[in-house]
C-alpha positions as CSV (number, residue, x, y, z in Angstrom):
1,M,96.1,74.4,74.0
2,R,92.6,75.9,73.9
3,V,91.9,78.8,71.6
4,L,90.9,81.4,74.2
5,P,94.3,81.4,76.0
6,L,96.0,81.9,72.6
7,I,93.7,84.9,72.0
8,Y,94.7,86.3,75.4
9,L,98.3,85.9,74.6
10,A,98.0,87.5,71.2
11,L,96.1,90.5,72.9
12,A,98.9,90.8,75.5
13,I,101.5,90.9,72.8
14,W,99.5,93.4,70.8
15,G,98.8,95.4,74.0
16,A,102.6,95.6,74.6
17,V,103.8,96.4,71.1
18,H,101.2,98.7,69.7
19,P,101.0,101.3,72.6
20,M,104.8,101.2,73.0
21,Y,105.3,102.1,69.4
22,W,103.3,105.3,69.9
23,F,104.9,106.1,73.2
24,V,108.4,105.7,71.8
25,S,107.4,107.6,68.6
26,Y,106.1,110.5,70.7
27,M,109.2,110.6,73.0
28,S,111.6,110.5,70.1
29,S,109.9,113.4,68.3
30,N,109.2,115.6,71.3
31,P,111.6,117.0,73.9
32,G,111.5,115.8,77.4
33,G,111.5,112.1,76.9
34,L,109.4,110.2,79.5
35,S,108.6,113.3,81.6
36,G,107.3,115.0,78.4
37,L,105.1,112.0,77.7
38,I,103.7,112.1,81.2
39,D,103.1,115.9,80.9
40,A,101.1,115.2,77.7
41,W,98.8,112.9,79.7
42,Y,97.5,116.0,81.5
43,V,97.4,118.5,78.7
44,N,93.6,118.8,78.7
45,D,90.6,117.5,80.4
46,S,90.1,114.7,77.9
47,T,93.6,113.2,78.3
48,T,93.5,113.7,82.1
49,G,90.2,111.8,82.3
50,L,91.6,109.0,80.2
51,T,94.7,108.9,82.3
52,W,92.7,108.6,85.5
53,D,90.4,106.0,83.9
54,L,93.4,103.8,83.0
55,T,95.0,104.4,86.5
56,I,91.8,103.3,88.3
57,A,91.6,100.2,86.0
58,A,95.2,99.4,86.7
59,I,94.6,99.6,90.4
60,A,91.5,97.4,90.2
61,L,93.5,94.9,88.0
62,T,96.3,94.8,90.5
63,L,93.9,94.0,93.4
64,W,92.4,91.2,91.3
65,V,95.8,89.8,90.5
66,L,96.9,89.9,94.1
67,V,93.7,88.2,95.4
68,E,93.7,85.5,92.7
69,T,97.4,84.9,93.1
70,V,97.1,84.3,96.8
71,Q,94.0,82.1,96.4
72,R,95.4,80.0,93.7
73,K,99.1,80.1,94.8
74,A,100.0,80.7,91.1
75,W,102.8,83.2,91.8
76,V,103.7,83.6,88.1
77,Q,100.5,85.6,87.7
78,L,102.2,88.4,89.6
79,V,104.1,89.2,86.3
80,A,100.9,91.0,85.2
81,I,101.4,93.8,87.8
82,P,104.7,95.2,86.4
83,A,103.3,94.6,82.9
84,T,100.3,96.7,83.8
85,F,102.3,99.6,85.3
86,C,105.3,99.6,83.0
87,I,103.4,98.9,79.7
88,G,99.7,99.4,80.3
89,V,96.4,97.8,81.1
90,S,96.2,96.7,77.4
91,C,99.1,94.3,78.1
92,G,98.6,93.5,81.8
93,L,94.9,92.4,81.6
94,P,95.2,90.0,78.7
95,L,98.5,88.7,80.1
96,F,96.9,88.0,83.5
97,L,93.9,86.3,81.7
98,F,96.4,84.2,79.7
99,L,98.3,83.1,82.8
100,R,95.0,82.5,84.8
101,S,93.6,80.3,82.0
102,R,96.7,78.2,81.9
103,A,96.4,77.5,85.6
104,E,92.8,76.1,85.2
């Protein structure tokens, strides 16, 4: 296997584990669980801007995944969509790049 796909895979794993650690840490130390975490995303203009930035990036990534999947008929790449919205762009993007590089 080439080096670049392995780097994408490592970034996908890191992008899943590292942010999730902070999300779980926040939810366990603050009341409200997931809804409290989502409320924290809109606590000030800075976090609201970052939330929208990541949301727009997630939508753009989703469109790219859908178009590439249909063109290449590499249906396994669709896994990047739930990874993006359930974990984050930091996992979904490198996961998609990993899966896309394997198909080449």
